[in-house]
C-alpha positions in Angstrom: -6.7 -69.7 -115.5 -7.4 -67.2 -118.3 -8.1 -63.5 -117.6 -11.8 -62.7 -117.6 -11.8 -60.4 -120.6 -15.0 -59.0 -122.0 -15.7 -60.2 -125.6 -15.0 -57.6 -128.3 -18.5 -57.5 -129.6 -19.9 -56.4 -126.2 -18.0 -53.1 -125.9 -17.2 -49.9 -127.9 -13.4 -50.0 -127.2 -10.9 -52.7 -126.9 -8.6 -50.5 -124.8 -8.7 -47.0 -123.2 -5.7 -45.3 -121.6 -5.4 -42.4 -119.2 -2.3 -40.2 -119.4 -0.6 -37.1 -120.6 0.4 -36.8 -124.3 3.2 -34.4 -124.9 4.7 -32.9 -128.0 8.1 -34.7 -128.4 10.8 -32.6 -130.0 13.7 -34.8 -131.3 17.1 -33.4 -132.5 17.7 -36.7 -134.4 21.4 -37.7 -134.3 22.3 -34.5 -132.5 22.1 -32.9 -129.1 19.3 -30.8 -127.6 21.8 -28.1 -126.5 23.1 -27.6 -130.1 20.1 -28.4 -132.2 18.9 -26.1 -135.0 15.9 -28.1 -135.9 13.7 -30.8 -134.3 11.4 -33.5 -135.6 8.0 -33.3 -133.9 6.2 -36.4 -132.6 3.6 -37.1 -130.0 4.3 -39.3 -127.0 3.2 -40.4 -123.6 3.8 -43.5 -121.6 0.1 -44.5 -121.3 -1.1 -43.2 -124.7 1.7 -45.0 -126.5 0.1 -48.3 -125.7 -3.2 -47.2 -127.2 -1.5 -46.1 -130.4 0.5 -49.4 -130.7 -2.7 -51.4 -130.2 -4.5 -49.4 -132.9 -1.8 -48.9 -135.6 0.1 -52.2 -135.2 -2.6 -54.6 -134.1 -5.8 -53.0 -135.4 -7.7 -52.8 -132.1 -10.1 -50.0 -131.2 -8.6 -47.6 -128.7 -9.1 -44.2 -127.0 -7.2 -41.9 -124.7 -8.3 -39.8 -121.8 -6.2 -36.7 -121.6 -6.3 -32.9 -121.7 -4.8 -30.1 -123.8 -4.9 -26.3 -124.0 -7.2 -25.2 -126.8 -4.5 -23.6 -128.9 -2.4 -24.4 -131.9 0.1 -26.6 -130.1 -2.8 -28.6 -128.4 -4.4 -29.2 -131.8 -1.1 -30.2 -133.3 -0.8 -33.0 -130.7 -4.5 -33.9 -131.3 -3.7 -34.2 -135.0 -0.9 -36.6 -134.3 -3.3 -38.7 -132.2 -5.9 -38.7 -135.0 -3.2 -39.8 -137.5 -2.5 -42.7 -135.1 -6.2 -43.8 -135.2 -6.8 -43.4 -131.5 -10.2 -42.0 -130.6 -10.2 -38.5 -129.3 -13.7 -38.6 -127.7 -12.4 -38.2 -124.2 -10.0 -35.3 -124.7 -10.7 -32.4 -122.3 -10.0 -28.9 -123.7 -8.9 -26.1 -121.5 -9.1 -22.4 -122.3 -5.9 -20.7 -123.4 -4.8 -17.8 -121.2 -2.6 -16.5 -124.0 0.8 -17.1 -122.5 0.6 -20.3 -120.6 0.7 -18.7 -117.1 -2.1 -20.9 -115.7 -2.2 -23.8 -118.1 -0.1 -25.1 -121.0 0.7 -28.1 -123.2 3.6 -30.4 -122.3 6.8 -30.6 -124.3 9.4 -33.4 -124.2 12.8 -32.8 -125.7 14.4 -36.2 -126.3 17.9 -37.3 -127.3 18.1 -40.9 -128.5 21.8 -41.3 -127.5 24.5 -43.3 -129.2 27.2 -45.6 -128.1 28.6 -44.5 -124.7 26.3 -41.4 -124.7 23.0 -42.4 -123.2 19.6 -41.3 -124.1 18.4 -38.0 -122.5 14.9 -36.8 -121.7 14.3 -33.1 -120.9 10.6 -32.7 -120.3 9.0 -29.2 -120.0 5.7 -30.2 -118.6 5.0 -28.0 -115.5 1.5 -26.7 -115.1 0.1 -28.6 -118.0 -3.5 -29.3 -118.8 -3.1 -33.0 -118.2 -1.4 -32.4 -114.8 -4.5 -30.4 -113.7 -6.9 -33.2 -114.4 -8.8 -34.3 -111.2 -11.4 -36.7 -110.0 -14.8 -36.0 -111.6 -13.4 -34.8 -114.9 -14.4 -38.0 -116.6 -17.7 -39.8 -116.4 -16.3 -43.3 -115.8 -19.7 -44.9 -115.4 -20.5 -43.8 -118.9 -17.1 -44.8 -120.3 -16.8 -48.2 -118.7 -20.4 -48.9 -118.0 -22.4 -47.6 -121.0 -19.7 -47.6 -123.8 -17.6 -50.3 -122.3 -13.9 -51.3 -122.7 -12.1 -54.6 -122.5 -9.0 -53.2 -121.0 -7.9 -50.0 -119.2 -4.3 -48.9 -119.0 -2.6 -46.1 -117.0 0.7 -45.7 -115.2 3.0 -44.2 -112.7 4.1 -41.2 -114.9 0.6 -39.8 -115.0 0.0 -40.6 -111.3 3.2 -38.6 -110.5 2.2 -35.4 -112.3 0.3 -33.9 -109.4 -1.8 -34.7 -106.3 -5.0 -34.5 -108.4 -3.7 -36.9 -111.1 -2.9 -39.4 -108.4 -6.4 -39.1 -107.0 -7.9 -39.4 -110.5 -5.8 -42.5 -111.2 -7.3 -44.2 -108.1 -10.8 -43.1 -109.1 -10.3 -44.5 -112.6 -8.9 -47.9 -111.6 -11.7 -48.3 -109.1 -14.3 -47.5 -111.7 -12.8 -49.9 -114.3 -12.7 -52.7 -111.8 -16.4 -52.0 -110.8 -17.4 -52.5 -114.5 -15.4 -55.7 -115.0 -12.7 -54.1 -117.2 -9.1 -55.5 -117.0 -6.8 -52.9 -115.4 -3.1 -52.7 -116.3 -0.6 -50.3 -114.8 2.9 -49.6 -115.8 4.9 -48.4 -112.7 7.3 -46.4 -114.9 9.1 -44.8 -111.9 10.6 -41.4 -112.8 12.6 -39.9 -109.9 12.5 -36.5 -111.5 8.7 -36.4 -111.3 8.5 -37.4 -107.7 11.4 -35.3 -106.2 9.3 -32.2 -105.6 6.1 -33.9 -104.4 7.3 -36.2 -101.7 10.0 -38.3 -103.3 10.3 -42.0 -102.9 8.1 -42.2 -99.9 5.2 -40.5 -101.7 5.7 -42.6 -104.8 5.4 -45.8 -102.8 2.3 -44.5 -100.9 0.4 -43.6 -104.0 1.5 -46.6 -106.1 0.7 -49.1 -103.4 -2.9 -47.7 -103.1 -3.3 -47.9 -106.9 -1.9 -51.4 -106.9 -4.9 -52.7 -104.9 -7.0 -52.4 -108.1 -4.6 -53.6 -110.7 -4.9 -56.9 -112.6 -1.8 -56.7 -114.7 1.2 -55.0 -113.1 4.0 -54.0 -115.5 7.4 -52.6 -114.5 11.1 -53.4 -114.6 13.2 -54.3 -111.5 13.8 -50.6 -110.6 10.1 -49.8 -110.9 9.0 -52.6 -108.5 11.8 -51.7 -106.1 11.2 -47.9 -106.0 7.4 -47.7 -106.6 6.2 -50.7 -104.5 9.1 -51.1 -102.0 10.1 -54.7 -103.0 13.8 -55.6 -102.9 15.5 -57.3 -105.8 18.5 -59.2 -104.5 21.3 -59.5 -107.0 20.7 -56.3 -108.9 23.7 -54.0 -109.1 23.5 -50.3 -108.3 22.9 -49.3 -111.9 20.4 -52.1 -112.6 22.6 -53.1 -115.5 22.3 -56.8 -114.7 20.0 -58.9 -112.6 19.8 -62.4 -111.2 16.6 -63.8 -112.8 15.9 -66.1 -109.8 16.1 -63.2 -107.4 13.6 -61.2 -109.6 11.3 -64.2 -109.6 11.4 -64.3 -105.8 10.5 -60.6 -105.7 7.5 -61.1 -108.0 6.4 -64.0 -105.7 6.5 -61.7 -102.7 4.6 -59.0 -104.7 1.8 -61.3 -105.7 1.4 -62.5 -102.2 1.0 -59.0 -100.9 -1.3 -58.0 -103.8 -3.3 -61.2 -104.5 -5.4 -59.1 -107.0 -2.4 -59.2 -109.4 -3.3 -61.8 -112.1 -0.2 -60.9 -114.2 3.1 -59.3 -113.4 5.4 -58.6 -116.3 8.7 -56.8 -117.1 11.2 -56.3 -119.8 14.7 -57.5 -119.0 17.2 -55.1 -120.5 21.0 -55.2 -120.0 22.4 -51.9 -121.3 25.7 -52.6 -123.1 25.7 -49.2 -124.9 22.9 -46.8 -125.8 22.8 -48.6 -129.2 23.2 -52.2 -128.1 21.1 -53.9 -125.4 20.3 -57.4 -124.4 16.5 -57.5 -124.5 13.9 -60.0 -123.4 10.8 -60.2 -121.1 9.3 -62.3 -118.4 5.7 -62.7 -117.3 4.1 -64.3 -114.2 0.6 -65.6 -114.4 -1.4 -68.1 -112.3 1.7 -69.3 -110.4 3.9 -69.8 -113.4 6.7 -67.8 -115.2 6.8 -67.4 -118.9 9.9 -66.1 -120.7 10.1 -64.6 -124.1 12.6 -65.3 -126.9 15.9 -63.5 -126.1 17.2 -60.7 -128.3 20.9 -60.6 -127.4 22.8 -57.4 -128.4 19.7 -55.9 -129.9 20.7 -52.8 -132.0 18.9 -49.8 -130.8 18.0 -46.7 -132.8 15.7 -45.0 -130.2 15.0 -46.8 -127.0 12.3 -44.4 -125.8 8.9 -46.1 -125.9 10.2 -49.7 -126.1 8.6 -50.6 -122.8 5.3 -49.1 -123.8 5.4 -51.2 -127.0 6.1 -54.2 -124.8 3.0 -53.3 -122.8 0.8 -52.9 -125.8 2.0 -56.2 -127.3 1.3 -58.0 -124.1 -2.2 -56.5 -124.0 -2.8 -57.7 -127.5 -1.6 -61.2 -126.7 -4.1 -61.5 -123.8 -7.0 -59.8 -125.6 -6.6 -61.9 -128.8 -5.4 -65.3 -127.5 -5.7 -65.0 -123.6 -2.4 -66.9 -123.6 0.5 -65.8 -121.3 3.2 -67.2 -123.5 1.9 -65.5 -126.6 1.4 -62.3 -124.6 5.0 -62.1 -123.4 6.3 -63.0 -126.9 4.1 -60.4 -128.7 5.2 -57.8 -126.1 9.0 -58.6 -126.3 9.0 -58.6 -130.1 6.9 -55.5 -130.4 9.1 -53.6 -128.0 12.3 -54.8 -129.8 10.9 -53.6 -133.1 9.8 -50.2 -131.7 13.4 -49.7 -130.6 14.6 -49.8 -134.2 12.6 -46.7 -135.3 12.6 -43.1 -134.1 9.9 -41.6 -131.9 8.0 -42.8 -128.9 5.4 -44.9 -130.8 5.7 -48.1 -132.7 6.0 -48.2 -136.5 5.8 -52.0 -136.7 3.1 -54.1 -138.3 1.6 -57.2 -136.9 3.2 -59.3 -139.6 6.6 -57.9 -138.7 6.0 -58.7 -135.0 5.0 -62.2 -135.7 8.0 -62.7 -138.0 10.3 -61.5 -135.3 8.6 -63.8 -132.7 9.4 -66.7 -135.0 13.1 -65.8 -135.3 12.8 -64.1 -138.7 15.9 -62.2 -139.7 16.6 -58.8 -141.2 17.1 -59.8 -144.8 15.6 -57.4 -147.3 11.9 -57.8 -148.1 11.1 -57.3 -151.7 
């Protein structure tokens, strides 16, 4: 059974995301602790999907977020504008001069190499986005009057504060009310939850949000930590997994949450920071669909690969409403995003489709 997705000509936006967008500062091949210069990018788990859908796949997208009205906030806004994502729903907060009451988020990110893993060092306390709360967005206007085919948010934004968790629940309820497909990337981050209730609170909040989700995305650790489902056969470091055991866990999840129409995950075996086995699997309407496998995929920057998987998956459903194509577009887009620096995809649709078809890395002239 296909997803009930609104036709593109009936809405203003193909997809809208809700989440924090930070200024990513990247030391390139070096380390944060010894860097003398950084490359600046924008990035955020939820927003990255909107940018991928716009820049790689040409769909109309927007982001709901908040910034401080200062030079850093407008720098991140400029990145978003360069990515073609609509800024109509950005909330601007007054600058107090030194960031005592509200500030913009920074994310220092090392890409890792070989035996040295990637490192994220976010500086996001008391940010404008973390202070967003129910009532800040007119969802009836956004989903009812303007309209969107798809709404995406995730567990990173929900974990920022008690108010963002409440706002996420409000948003997914409103999207469902107006017939918009809701996807949610569990994206479990222990560092975000540890001071606001830990694992217990993460499961309480995510299980409430899950009641309104059509498309649930997350790896084996996400499903285990965020929703409390056990994956038998996974080792302590989640470096390998028995696929049948994971399928059993998804079967349990969709029985408990019958509203799930799709459950999907990337399957990543970390060999080194720069070499991963990569593929994806998707459940829909009682069947599992597996993507092409990308063994020993060479990685330049793994951050954002899962978000690019999510945006490719969304494109596959919105364009073809076909689960096999959705998982293939997602896996190929995520693989390509891992070959370029920064959170966001630099791939083109032609490159994604070439990769899906087994195209190699010979020079293109």
